[in-house]
Backbone bond lengths (Angstrom), bond angles and torsions (degrees), N, CA, C in turn:
res aa  C-N    CA-C-N  psi(-1)  N-CA   C-N-CA  omega(-1)  CA-C   N-CA-C  phi
1 M - - - 1.505 - - 1.429 111.89 -
2 S 1.292 115.61 165.34 1.451 123.50 -172.80 1.478 109.36 -97.71
3 E 1.329 114.05 153.32 1.422 120.86 172.95 1.514 111.94 -63.27
4 L 1.390 116.59 -15.11 1.501 119.48 177.02 1.531 110.43 -63.84
5 L 1.267 119.02 -15.01 1.447 121.26 -177.37 1.542 109.31 -79.10
6 E 1.277 118.34 -15.30 1.498 120.67 -173.99 1.555 106.87 -90.50
7 M 1.322 114.97 118.02 1.423 119.77 -175.59 1.503 110.85 -124.09
8 A 1.349 119.58 153.27 1.439 124.31 176.21 1.567 109.05 -107.78
9 F 1.275 112.66 145.52 1.437 113.86 -173.03 1.626 107.04 -135.47
10 T 1.331 114.16 163.59 1.432 119.42 176.55 1.563 111.00 -58.44
11 Q 1.291 117.71 137.13 1.485 119.65 179.55 1.558 109.16 -63.71
12 P 1.308 116.52 126.14 1.512 124.36 -179.11 1.520 112.67 -74.14
13 K 1.250 116.98 167.35 1.442 125.78 168.32 1.529 108.29 -59.19
14 A 1.347 116.68 149.49 1.442 123.11 -173.30 1.620 112.79 -61.17
15 D 1.313 114.86 -31.12 1.404 121.79 -177.46 1.518 116.26 -88.16
16 Q 1.276 115.89 2.84 1.492 122.83 -174.24 1.495 110.07 -100.64
17 I 1.311 116.30 143.74 1.469 121.80 161.90 1.557 108.45 -104.18
18 T 1.242 120.16 121.00 1.431 121.15 -174.86 1.574 110.86 -122.96
19 A 1.206 114.19 157.25 1.494 122.65 176.45 1.547 106.71 -138.75
20 S 1.292 115.89 130.70 1.468 118.09 -177.70 1.554 115.88 49.86
21 G 1.345 112.57 32.34 1.498 118.96 -177.02 1.506 116.76 80.77
22 H 1.320 117.59 2.18 1.497 119.23 -176.65 1.528 107.33 -114.41
23 A 1.406 110.93 132.53 1.491 116.65 178.31 1.520 109.76 -67.50
24 L 1.302 116.57 128.57 1.439 124.98 -179.36 1.554 107.05 -80.35
25 D 1.391 112.76 143.13 1.398 121.58 174.41 1.556 108.23 -83.28
26 L 1.358 116.00 113.10 1.419 116.52 -174.34 1.527 114.04 -91.57
27 S 1.278 118.46 21.40 1.447 120.21 179.88 1.540 106.75 -67.01
28 S 1.314 118.98 152.00 1.427 125.83 -172.74 1.470 112.61 -60.88
29 D 1.339 120.74 -22.02 1.444 120.90 -179.43 1.550 113.87 -95.34
30 K 1.353 113.63 1.89 1.472 120.58 -178.02 1.614 111.96 -122.46
31 F 1.259 117.96 -20.20 1.413 123.84 -172.40 1.532 110.25 -145.93
32 G 1.370 116.37 137.91 1.449 116.23 -177.43 1.538 109.86 -162.74
33 T 1.296 113.68 -167.50 1.499 122.89 -173.39 1.548 110.51 -108.58
34 L 1.310 115.38 137.75 1.443 118.93 177.23 1.546 113.77 -56.95
35 R 1.233 114.94 143.84 1.589 119.85 177.42 1.532 106.11 -72.32
36 D 1.303 112.55 131.62 1.480 118.00 174.54 1.469 108.49 -87.07
37 S 1.365 115.87 122.74 1.528 121.03 -178.55 1.535 108.68 -105.40
38 S 1.252 122.14 21.68 1.482 124.88 178.99 1.603 110.03 -55.92
39 D 1.279 112.48 -30.90 1.550 114.28 -177.30 1.483 112.09 -70.81
40 V 1.362 120.03 -16.85 1.453 119.04 177.61 1.536 111.44 -121.62
41 A 1.294 116.21 23.85 1.546 122.61 -173.51 1.547 109.85 -60.57
42 F 1.289 120.57 -24.04 1.523 121.10 -174.31 1.490 109.89 -120.42
43 D 1.325 115.03 20.11 1.523 121.14 179.60 1.548 103.53 -120.18
44 A 1.325 114.50 106.59 1.509 121.53 -179.31 1.476 113.07 -60.81
45 E 1.325 117.31 -46.03 1.421 125.43 -178.54 1.599 108.06 -56.92
46 Q 1.274 113.13 -52.68 1.460 117.93 -175.43 1.556 109.68 -68.54
47 L 1.321 116.51 -34.69 1.497 116.94 177.60 1.483 111.28 -62.88
48 H 1.336 116.53 -40.64 1.493 116.59 175.86 1.517 113.22 -67.67
49 K 1.307 117.69 -31.37 1.462 118.92 173.13 1.505 112.55 -63.76
50 R 1.332 114.30 -42.73 1.516 115.51 176.87 1.444 112.82 -65.89
51 M 1.380 120.22 -36.88 1.446 122.05 -178.12 1.604 107.18 -66.12
52 D 1.303 116.11 -39.81 1.484 118.18 178.24 1.432 113.62 -65.63
53 E 1.346 117.61 -37.05 1.494 125.67 -178.97 1.552 110.35 -72.97
54 D 1.384 113.41 -45.46 1.496 116.35 -164.03 1.502 114.27 -106.59
55 G 1.406 114.19 -28.42 1.401 122.40 -172.11 1.545 114.39 76.41
56 Y 1.291 115.56 7.42 1.460 126.62 174.07 1.494 113.69 -151.67
57 I 1.316 117.04 161.97 1.481 120.62 171.59 1.519 107.16 -137.30
58 F 1.375 117.90 119.20 1.434 126.98 -179.75 1.456 108.88 -102.43
59 L 1.401 114.12 119.70 1.482 119.00 -173.01 1.587 108.48 -127.78
60 P 1.281 118.36 80.23 1.474 122.94 179.95 1.533 110.59 -57.73
61 G 1.354 116.75 127.62 1.499 119.57 171.22 1.584 113.83 80.38
62 L 1.313 116.02 5.83 1.501 118.65 -179.67 1.609 112.76 -62.35
63 L 1.320 113.13 -39.47 1.531 119.28 -176.69 1.503 108.55 -85.46
64 N 1.323 110.85 167.99 1.488 118.81 178.18 1.489 111.08 -83.57
65 R 1.414 116.56 108.79 1.403 124.92 -173.13 1.568 110.38 -57.73
66 G 1.287 116.83 -39.47 1.500 120.92 -179.35 1.508 107.18 -63.50
67 E 1.253 120.86 -41.77 1.499 122.36 179.89 1.512 111.37 -63.25
68 V 1.347 114.39 -40.29 1.432 120.22 179.17 1.519 111.24 -63.53
69 I 1.367 113.28 -40.98 1.472 119.42 178.51 1.515 110.48 -58.63
70 E 1.366 113.45 -45.52 1.506 118.87 179.51 1.530 109.40 -60.98
71 A 1.284 120.92 -42.13 1.418 122.88 179.81 1.522 110.27 -65.98
72 R 1.346 118.10 -38.93 1.428 118.08 176.61 1.534 113.01 -60.88
73 L 1.311 112.62 -38.59 1.485 119.85 -178.85 1.510 111.33 -59.40
74 T 1.355 116.89 -41.99 1.468 119.46 179.80 1.505 111.39 -67.31
75 V 1.233 118.73 -38.36 1.420 121.03 -179.12 1.563 110.83 -74.45
76 A 1.313 115.47 -43.15 1.438 119.89 -175.77 1.608 107.75 -64.51
77 S 1.259 114.88 -42.26 1.536 118.98 178.30 1.563 110.87 -59.63
78 Q 1.284 114.27 -40.82 1.475 113.61 177.62 1.506 114.08 -68.05
79 L 1.354 117.31 -39.41 1.419 119.86 174.46 1.512 115.30 -63.12
80 M 1.362 116.04 -34.53 1.467 119.94 178.53 1.543 107.17 -69.72
81 A 1.376 119.57 -41.95 1.480 122.92 -179.30 1.476 108.27 -65.13
82 E 1.280 122.82 -27.40 1.461 123.99 -177.54 1.589 111.88 -87.63
83 G 1.349 115.93 -9.59 1.435 121.16 173.17 1.506 110.76 94.97
84 H 1.348 119.70 10.78 1.482 118.95 178.48 1.434 117.03 -80.97
85 L 1.322 118.24 -13.87 1.401 121.21 -177.83 1.595 111.07 -109.35
86 E 1.342 117.18 153.27 1.409 121.79 -171.66 1.554 109.55 -64.17
87 S 1.301 115.97 125.77 1.550 118.60 -179.53 1.481 109.73 -60.09
88 G 1.343 112.88 138.40 1.478 116.52 175.16 1.538 113.04 93.45
89 T 1.303 117.09 -8.59 1.470 118.83 -178.75 1.510 109.62 -100.36
90 D 1.297 115.52 164.68 1.511 122.87 178.17 1.540 107.19 -68.28
91 P 1.223 121.03 120.60 1.534 122.54 -179.98 1.520 110.54 -55.26
92 M 1.357 117.31 -31.77 1.450 117.31 -177.24 1.538 112.63 -67.33
93 D 1.360 116.52 -20.32 1.522 121.80 175.99 1.488 112.59 -74.75
94 C 1.351 116.74 -18.77 1.495 123.77 -176.20 1.535 112.73 47.37
95 I 1.282 118.23 42.85 1.438 121.53 174.01 1.508 111.24 -68.80
96 A 1.307 118.08 117.81 1.533 122.14 -173.37 1.464 111.47 -65.96
97 A 1.316 114.63 139.19 1.467 119.53 169.87 1.569 105.82 -70.54
98 K 1.329 115.24 158.56 1.540 119.92 -171.90 1.544 112.70 -62.54
99 D 1.371 116.46 -23.68 1.417 117.32 -174.59 1.498 108.20 -109.60
100 A 1.313 122.71 10.73 1.399 125.66 175.35 1.438 115.46 -57.07
101 Q 1.316 114.67 129.68 1.551 122.63 179.21 1.512 108.19 -138.71
102 L 1.312 119.19 75.81 1.436 123.15 -175.06 1.525 110.04 -114.03
103 A 1.381 114.14 154.16 1.444 119.95 173.71 1.453 109.56 -153.53
104 F 1.329 117.09 -89.79 1.436 120.82 -175.26 1.500 112.01 -90.81
105 R 1.292 118.79 118.06 1.525 125.94 -173.75 1.483 111.14 -130.48
106 P 1.316 122.91 60.00 1.446 122.78 179.48 1.475 111.71 -67.38
107 D 1.367 123.09 -10.95 1.382 125.25 179.98 1.606 112.05 -71.12
108 V 1.324 114.91 -28.37 1.471 120.76 -178.79 1.533 111.89 -68.72
109 A 1.334 112.83 -15.71 1.565 115.86 -179.62 1.526 110.32 -84.69
110 K 1.380 116.17 -17.21 1.473 118.48 -178.29 1.485 109.36 -77.52
111 D 1.302 115.03 143.90 1.488 125.59 -179.10 1.510 107.79 48.25
112 N 1.302 118.01 46.44 1.492 124.32 176.87 1.477 110.64 -124.45
113 P 1.348 119.53 82.26 1.536 121.08 -175.60 1.434 112.94 -60.48
114 A 1.345 118.42 -32.60 1.454 121.57 -175.49 1.535 108.65 -67.24
115 L 1.317 117.23 -40.87 1.421 120.61 178.88 1.560 110.43 -71.58
116 M 1.309 119.03 -40.23 1.455 124.35 -179.06 1.540 108.55 -60.88
117 K 1.381 115.04 -38.33 1.438 116.28 -179.80 1.497 111.32 -64.92
118 V 1.329 121.49 -35.96 1.379 124.16 179.87 1.523 109.48 -67.79
119 L 1.271 118.14 -47.31 1.503 124.65 -170.19 1.643 111.65 -83.43
120 Y 1.221 117.01 -35.19 1.490 118.17 -172.76 1.501 116.03 -128.72
121 D 1.249 113.33 32.92 1.518 120.48 174.54 1.495 112.38 -154.30
122 G 1.274 120.59 177.23 1.441 124.43 173.34 1.524 117.76 52.39
123 P 1.310 116.24 -134.31 1.487 117.46 -174.78 1.497 115.70 -60.42
124 M 1.336 118.71 -29.29 1.429 120.21 -179.36 1.571 110.98 -66.83
125 I 1.285 115.37 -52.45 1.470 117.89 -179.71 1.515 113.18 -69.14
126 A 1.320 120.24 -29.16 1.475 125.72 177.53 1.499 107.26 -69.14
127 F 1.342 120.13 -37.03 1.419 124.02 175.64 1.509 108.87 -62.94
128 Y 1.317 120.98 -53.91 1.517 123.76 -178.44 1.554 110.62 -62.89
129 E 1.279 117.69 -38.03 1.502 118.19 173.72 1.456 112.14 -58.25
130 R 1.276 118.83 -39.58 1.414 129.12 178.42 1.528 111.37 -67.15
131 F 1.337 113.56 -47.07 1.498 119.52 -173.69 1.516 107.39 -77.68
132 L 1.287 124.64 -39.08 1.456 125.86 -174.55 1.670 108.91 -88.97
133 G 1.330 114.66 -24.16 1.480 118.38 175.98 1.583 108.60 73.97
134 C 1.251 121.81 27.92 1.364 124.52 -179.49 1.554 110.25 -164.44
135 E 1.420 111.78 -177.60 1.443 117.90 176.21 1.510 109.13 -65.44
136 V 1.282 115.98 138.94 1.474 124.69 -176.53 1.460 113.67 -101.38
137 R 1.327 114.19 135.73 1.472 118.77 168.49 1.536 108.20 -115.25
138 H 1.382 114.65 133.92 1.416 117.86 172.66 1.521 109.76 -111.88
139 F 1.381 115.75 155.71 1.398 117.82 176.69 1.510 111.82 -68.02
140 D 1.309 117.56 149.49 1.450 118.12 -176.17 1.575 112.41 -86.08
141 F 1.364 112.32 -15.91 1.474 117.42 172.19 1.500 109.37 -84.36
142 T 1.343 116.93 135.72 1.494 120.99 177.07 1.517 108.35 -118.15
143 W 1.332 114.28 122.60 1.462 118.34 176.48 1.519 110.88 -82.58
144 F 1.260 115.34 114.99 1.527 116.29 -177.08 1.515 104.67 -121.13
145 R 1.368 111.67 140.45 1.492 118.55 -179.28 1.468 111.05 -125.86
146 A 1.353 115.30 138.24 1.469 123.53 174.52 1.539 103.45 -125.93
147 I 1.283 120.01 92.88 1.473 122.39 -166.00 1.510 108.84 -96.90
148 S 1.282 112.93 116.29 1.488 119.43 176.86 1.507 113.38 -66.90
149 P 1.324 119.26 160.84 1.487 119.08 177.34 1.519 109.80 -55.21
150 G 1.355 111.59 137.78 1.433 119.33 177.78 1.621 113.44 96.23
151 G 1.289 115.58 -12.49 1.463 120.84 -174.20 1.536 113.41 -88.19
152 A 1.272 114.46 155.70 1.436 121.04 177.79 1.491 111.24 -161.52
153 T 1.377 119.80 178.25 1.422 124.42 179.90 1.558 107.84 -128.20
154 Y 1.289 113.68 134.33 1.544 122.66 -178.06 1.465 109.80 -64.50
155 P 1.296 121.17 160.41 1.467 128.44 177.12 1.561 108.10 -65.10
156 H 1.334 119.95 139.05 1.434 122.74 177.82 1.539 107.17 -166.52
157 T 1.276 116.35 172.63 1.396 126.18 162.02 1.534 112.78 -110.69
158 D 1.319 119.19 151.81 1.491 116.94 -179.87 1.549 110.81 -74.10
159 A 1.290 121.34 -15.87 1.403 120.21 -169.91 1.498 114.57 -60.44
160 V 1.320 118.18 -32.82 1.514 122.74 -175.49 1.509 110.87 -70.50
161 Y 1.380 118.64 -16.53 1.437 122.01 -177.64 1.502 113.59 -103.31
162 M 1.378 116.57 -12.32 1.450 117.44 -169.04 1.515 112.29 -156.20
163 N 1.341 114.87 42.83 1.488 120.75 -173.13 1.604 114.56 -105.01
164 R 1.363 114.51 16.39 1.460 118.68 -175.83 1.558 111.00 -88.74
165 G 1.330 114.10 -8.81 1.485 119.01 172.83 1.505 113.97 -109.76
166 T 1.289 115.63 -140.96 1.543 119.13 177.56 1.558 108.01 -66.99
167 Q 1.351 111.53 150.07 1.441 117.05 173.97 1.517 112.84 -90.06
168 N 1.327 113.98 -7.92 1.442 122.19 175.12 1.544 108.67 -86.94
169 L 1.282 111.74 66.29 1.481 121.35 -170.46 1.589 104.35 -123.77
170 Y 1.366 115.50 138.66 1.465 117.49 -176.09 1.530 110.96 -133.87
171 T 1.274 113.26 146.66 1.496 120.97 -177.55 1.482 107.94 -107.00
172 S 1.341 114.57 137.54 1.465 122.76 165.34 1.542 110.84 -101.69
173 W 1.245 119.93 114.74 1.450 120.64 168.93 1.540 107.33 -94.77
174 T 1.316 117.43 116.26 1.438 123.92 -175.16 1.535 113.06 -119.04
175 P 1.260 116.98 115.77 1.435 120.44 178.61 1.539 111.15 -70.43
176 I 1.208 120.30 127.87 1.463 124.45 -179.32 1.567 105.35 -107.68
177 G 1.275 110.99 57.31 1.496 123.07 -178.89 1.475 106.07 156.98
178 D 1.358 118.04 164.87 1.494 122.16 171.33 1.517 103.85 -78.02
179 V 1.394 112.82 119.55 1.498 124.55 -178.23 1.451 113.46 -112.78
180 S 1.339 114.85 98.57 1.459 118.85 177.22 1.545 107.50 -79.39
181 Q 1.297 114.77 175.59 1.494 120.76 -178.96 1.551 105.93 -68.90
182 E 1.366 118.52 -27.60 1.447 117.04 175.91 1.420 114.04 -65.67
183 I 1.335 118.16 -36.23 1.518 125.52 -176.75 1.552 104.70 -76.61
184 G 1.311 118.62 -29.59 1.524 117.70 172.21 1.426 111.46 103.59
185 G 1.261 117.54 73.10 1.495 121.39 175.87 1.515 113.55 -84.65
186 L 1.337 113.21 -176.73 1.469 119.56 -176.91 1.582 108.56 -78.27
187 M 1.314 115.20 154.16 1.401 119.02 167.85 1.447 110.22 -140.00
188 V 1.341 121.35 146.88 1.448 127.79 -178.52 1.540 108.12 -115.36
189 L 1.375 116.09 150.02 1.425 121.04 -179.80 1.502 108.57 -90.73
190 E 1.219 120.76 113.65 1.430 128.49 179.82 1.562 114.95 -46.51
191 G 1.315 116.34 121.91 1.503 118.59 177.56 1.504 116.24 76.64
192 S 1.335 118.67 1.42 1.442 121.55 -171.84 1.437 114.74 -66.90
193 H 1.384 115.80 -28.16 1.430 121.31 179.38 1.525 116.64 -67.03
194 K 1.387 111.26 -13.86 1.490 116.06 174.09 1.508 115.03 -101.06
195 H 1.255 119.55 7.60 1.454 125.11 -179.62 1.519 108.16 -76.62
196 Q 1.373 117.13 102.15 1.442 122.95 -165.84 1.547 109.65 -67.64
197 K 1.278 116.46 -39.06 1.461 117.87 -174.76 1.550 111.49 -66.86
198 I 1.337 116.80 -35.01 1.453 120.40 179.68 1.542 106.15 -75.22
199 R 1.295 119.60 -41.53 1.415 120.80 176.35 1.511 115.28 -56.54
200 E 1.351 113.09 -38.22 1.535 117.15 -172.89 1.467 112.44 -91.15
201 N 1.293 118.48 -14.31 1.473 126.39 -176.31 1.548 109.49 -110.71
202 Y 1.349 117.43 -87.58 1.452 118.94 -173.44 1.507 114.59 -59.81
203 S 1.356 118.59 -39.38 1.443 121.11 -172.14 1.546 112.89 -79.91
204 T 1.357 116.20 -6.79 1.516 119.39 168.95 1.460 115.68 -86.23
205 R 1.365 120.01 -8.15 1.362 125.71 -177.87 1.548 109.95 -75.62
206 D 1.320 113.88 165.61 1.462 122.69 -178.09 1.540 106.75 -136.16
207 V 1.368 116.99 116.03 1.384 119.91 -178.07 1.578 115.62 -64.86
208 D 1.255 115.56 -12.99 1.457 118.70 178.62 1.576 113.62 -102.41
209 A 1.341 112.70 5.82 1.509 118.03 173.10 1.549 108.61 -89.86
210 F 1.279 117.21 143.26 1.435 118.96 176.97 1.547 110.13 -135.76
211 C 1.372 113.67 158.83 1.433 118.41 -177.10 1.540 111.38 -91.61
212 E 1.356 111.40 116.86 1.464 117.57 -176.54 1.535 111.60 -73.57
213 N 1.315 116.74 -22.81 1.456 120.42 -175.76 1.582 113.94 -100.91
214 K 1.358 114.12 8.36 1.499 118.25 177.89 1.445 109.61 -131.67
215 V 1.379 116.84 157.22 1.492 121.30 178.56 1.500 106.71 -126.00
216 G 1.325 114.74 144.33 1.366 122.63 175.49 1.488 114.71 135.97
217 K 1.341 119.46 161.29 1.399 120.25 -173.03 1.471 114.63 -59.26
218 D 1.336 118.25 -28.86 1.517 121.77 -178.43 1.549 112.60 -79.60
219 F 1.359 116.42 1.32 1.492 118.54 -177.14 1.458 113.10 -125.34
220 T 1.251 119.18 6.05 1.490 119.30 -178.67 1.502 110.18 -134.82
221 G 1.328 114.25 165.41 1.492 118.37 176.77 1.464 115.81 51.21
222 M 1.336 122.46 -140.05 1.423 123.43 -174.41 1.499 111.03 -66.07
223 G 1.336 120.82 -17.11 1.459 125.07 178.45 1.531 112.87 -94.07
224 G 1.336 115.87 20.59 1.461 120.36 -179.86 1.524 116.16 -71.02
225 G 1.206 117.48 175.07 1.475 122.14 -179.48 1.451 112.34 97.14
226 G 1.291 122.33 2.26 1.475 125.14 174.87 1.495 115.34 85.46
227 N 1.301 117.08 -44.04 1.511 117.67 -178.25 1.502 112.64 -142.37
228 I 1.316 119.20 31.69 1.416 122.42 176.00 1.500 108.07 -103.61
229 R 1.287 118.28 145.78 1.480 121.14 178.73 1.519 112.15 -64.63
230 S 1.298 117.99 148.00 1.429 121.72 170.83 1.472 109.87 -61.36
231 G 1.313 117.84 122.09 1.412 124.72 -175.67 1.514 113.21 102.31
232 G 1.349 113.58 -16.88 1.542 119.66 169.91 1.560 113.25 93.39
233 W 1.302 118.22 -13.00 1.408 114.78 -170.42 1.628 110.84 -74.68
234 L 1.370 112.97 158.37 1.417 123.06 -173.20 1.479 110.76 -76.91
235 S 1.282 116.21 -36.74 1.479 122.31 -176.80 1.592 110.13 -159.68
236 N 1.348 117.53 151.93 1.416 120.80 171.74 1.489 114.27 -97.30
237 N 1.369 117.08 6.86 1.409 121.61 -178.11 1.536 111.84 -137.71
238 P 1.344 117.48 96.53 1.417 119.71 178.66 1.477 120.97 -59.99
239 V 1.330 115.74 -20.57 1.420 122.94 -179.23 1.582 109.74 -76.95
240 T 1.335 116.33 -52.23 1.500 118.68 174.91 1.490 113.77 -65.38
241 L 1.371 115.09 -31.28 1.457 117.53 175.49 1.548 113.59 -62.16
242 R 1.251 115.40 -46.99 1.468 123.29 177.00 1.529 109.19 -61.23
243 D 1.297 119.43 -42.44 1.486 122.89 -176.35 1.573 105.35 -63.52
244 A 1.294 115.15 -36.71 1.516 119.99 -173.96 1.518 112.67 -74.53
245 I 1.364 120.02 -40.30 1.401 118.95 -173.59 1.483 116.72 -113.25
246 G 1.429 114.48 -6.45 1.473 119.02 177.16 1.510 113.37 89.56
247 G 1.299 114.96 -175.55 1.481 124.09 178.84 1.469 107.35 82.65
248 R 1.397 115.43 179.55 1.402 123.44 178.37 1.556 109.78 -118.30
249 W 1.302 113.98 148.29 1.495 115.40 169.19 1.533 108.54 -77.12
250 L 1.262 115.08 128.39 1.528 122.29 -173.50 1.489 109.01 -116.29
251 T 1.326 117.49 130.25 1.456 120.89 174.72 1.564 110.91 -149.92
252 A 1.286 118.79 -167.37 1.461 121.24 -178.87 1.531 108.33 -159.39
253 D 1.342 118.96 170.17 1.437 120.83 163.88 1.547 108.27 -88.86
254 F 1.312 117.54 105.17 1.478 124.63 -172.92 1.490 111.45 -81.92
255 R 1.332 113.64 151.44 1.497 121.99 177.88 1.520 107.72 -129.03
256 M 1.299 115.50 156.15 1.459 119.74 178.13 1.492 107.14 -63.46
257 G 1.396 115.28 133.44 1.450 120.02 -172.36 1.545 111.32 107.97
258 D 1.281 117.14 -18.34 1.442 118.97 -178.78 1.476 112.70 -80.55
259 L 1.285 119.05 151.48 1.484 124.29 176.19 1.499 110.85 -131.61
260 L 1.375 115.67 127.19 1.405 121.37 172.92 1.565 105.99 -121.82
261 M 1.363 114.33 120.17 1.502 118.64 -179.03 1.486 105.86 -124.59
262 F 1.358 114.94 153.42 1.410 121.52 -176.07 1.539 111.45 -156.69
263 S 1.357 117.57 167.37 1.455 121.22 -175.28 1.534 105.52 -85.54
264 I 1.475 109.37 170.11 1.485 110.90 179.10 1.486 115.41 -81.06
265 Y 1.424 116.59 6.77 1.387 122.82 173.77 1.543 115.76 -103.43
266 T 1.286 116.78 -0.63 1.437 124.18 -174.17 1.527 109.75 -86.82
267 I 1.341 120.35 121.46 1.398 121.13 179.31 1.502 112.58 -72.90
268 H 1.345 118.56 132.74 1.418 116.51 179.06 1.542 105.52 -149.46
269 A 1.336 111.15 167.14 1.439 121.18 -177.07 1.517 106.79 -159.04
270 S 1.360 116.26 -176.43 1.483 114.36 176.02 1.579 108.95 -125.55
271 I 1.238 114.23 154.44 1.505 120.18 171.20 1.536 108.39 -76.60
272 D 1.276 115.47 148.16 1.435 122.96 -178.27 1.574 109.91 -63.29
273 N 1.294 117.60 142.66 1.429 121.15 175.74 1.487 110.08 -79.31
274 R 1.300 119.92 105.86 1.445 128.32 -177.27 1.515 115.82 -99.94
275 S 1.398 112.91 10.55 1.449 117.20 -174.72 1.517 109.13 -107.87
276 N 1.307 116.76 -170.04 1.528 123.09 179.88 1.515 106.88 -105.11
277 Q 1.358 117.67 14.98 1.467 121.27 -177.67 1.531 111.85 -111.00
278 I 1.307 115.95 155.12 1.415 122.79 171.44 1.532 107.88 -88.07
279 R 1.382 117.11 121.09 1.425 122.49 -178.53 1.535 111.33 -82.79
280 L 1.282 114.63 122.97 1.489 119.90 178.93 1.577 111.79 -104.35
281 S 1.290 116.15 131.32 1.490 122.72 -178.41 1.504 110.11 -156.86
282 S 1.269 116.14 158.22 1.490 120.09 169.49 1.489 114.04 -129.79
283 D 1.335 114.97 155.31 1.472 120.69 169.38 1.564 104.04 -118.54
284 S 1.271 116.31 130.64 1.452 123.96 176.55 1.539 108.64 -132.15
285 R 1.321 115.74 149.01 1.498 118.04 -174.93 1.548 111.53 -122.71
286 Y 1.334 113.98 145.15 1.451 123.67 -172.27 1.506 110.69 -138.16
287 Q 1.364 116.07 148.92 1.494 124.45 -178.01 1.491 107.46 -158.86
288 S 1.346 115.48 174.79 1.451 122.43 173.28 1.516 106.65 -72.83
289 A 1.394 116.18 134.43 1.413 121.83 175.29 1.495 115.60 -60.62
290 A 1.320 120.87 -19.18 1.404 127.08 -178.24 1.534 112.64 -87.48
291 E 1.279 117.57 -7.39 1.479 119.51 -179.39 1.532 112.24 -105.25
292 P 1.268 120.03 152.57 1.405 124.00 -177.29 1.666 113.85 -60.77
293 A 1.297 108.18 138.95 1.582 114.10 -179.40 1.502 109.10 -108.56
294 D 1.363 113.42 145.43 1.429 120.74 175.73 1.541 109.87 -62.03
295 E 1.370 117.14 122.77 1.418 121.74 -169.90 1.585 114.00 -68.08
296 R 1.301 113.29 -16.74 1.433 121.64 -178.72 1.556 112.90 -66.22
297 W 1.322 115.79 -26.79 1.454 121.24 -167.77 1.569 116.15 -120.42
298 I 1.364 113.78 16.17 1.458 117.10 176.48 1.519 112.13 -123.91
299 G 1.313 113.67 163.97 1.475 119.85 178.32 1.529 110.49 100.85
300 A 1.382 111.72 178.58 1.501 117.86 -176.38 1.495 109.36 -69.48
301 N 1.321 122.03 -35.99 1.393 130.77 177.78 1.428 116.21 -127.41
302 P 1.337 119.13 74.66 1.519 119.40 -173.91 1.582 111.61 -55.35
303 I 1.312 115.33 145.25 1.420 116.80 -174.36 1.531 110.08 -84.03
304 G 1.305 118.74 -18.87 1.470 122.32 171.57 1.552 108.12 62.91
305 H 1.325 114.35 -138.53 1.466 121.18 -178.95 1.551 111.02 -96.12
306 G 1.330 119.20 24.83 1.369 126.37 177.28 1.497 116.49 -69.91
307 T 1.272 119.22 175.71 1.520 123.24 -176.83 1.509 112.69 -55.61
308 Q 1.419 117.34 -35.22 1.480 121.15 178.56 1.555 113.00 -62.11
309 A 1.377 114.76 -21.86 1.440 116.92 -176.68 1.519 113.35 -84.75
310 K 1.387 117.81 -14.48 1.440 116.27 -171.31 1.536 112.52 -71.35
311 R 1.335 115.97 144.30 1.474 124.59 173.81 1.470 115.20 -128.81
312 G 1.332 118.17 126.14 1.424 121.64 178.04 1.454 110.79 -77.46
313 M 1.343 115.44 148.58 1.508 121.67 179.24 1.493 106.59 -148.42
314 I 1.330 117.01 158.13 1.426 124.47 170.21 1.489 109.47 -95.17
315 C 1.391 116.10 123.76 1.360 121.42 -173.48 1.548 111.63 -104.37
């Protein structure tokens, strides 16, 4: 995904939970808690059943918390050295400097062995080997976020950013810190992976495709595909989106060591960061090594959404 997804919003009232600047309805039929699948964490058959049912699998404490702490320290130390954290505070607290404006920071994942160990070794890879039942391939590009107070990500599915390879592709959202709802963790829209219209329309689009026979901002660059929003998101309002397609927004108070994984068809977004901290998290992608991989995200220097990724089409 692009850093264009990372937006800043007006600071909400203290008693509100907001996403993309909109106050969420916390009624029990519209907002809830992620289902804990720890009871089936080592049962491949049941894991697939949960994925089919929920479109996500939430596994609190699956990863090694000590290794996540070490990864957090490497990132926090870099942010402190760059002046993004409040001087005189403990870097591990990630207290944002007054002028900090951070969002998408994939560069901090490069040459970071501690983070790579969390994401691409140990319990994470063992889990995907169990879930996929085969040798696992992960994307070489790591989406890392350091979200300043006020920031959030609009609702979307991952398909529009990485659907040129296998569709049996899964995302791990990994909190690199304890992430309460105040700090702004991820939320998924209940049952959204089964919404056939969205799967067959929006999720088949490609943000790097553009209309050769049309002119205008909605038909070129990141707004390609003819009728996909610039930036690729599904909506800029998680409240009206939920009202339109149903389900509940589901989230949790996350801790280091937790794993939330989901399919490329599951609608997700983030809660606004209402704290004074910079929220650290990563998105990493996994698939069977035997299936084709999206060429934008593999290799020593993935092309990503650059000019080499663009594809012309007749709309």
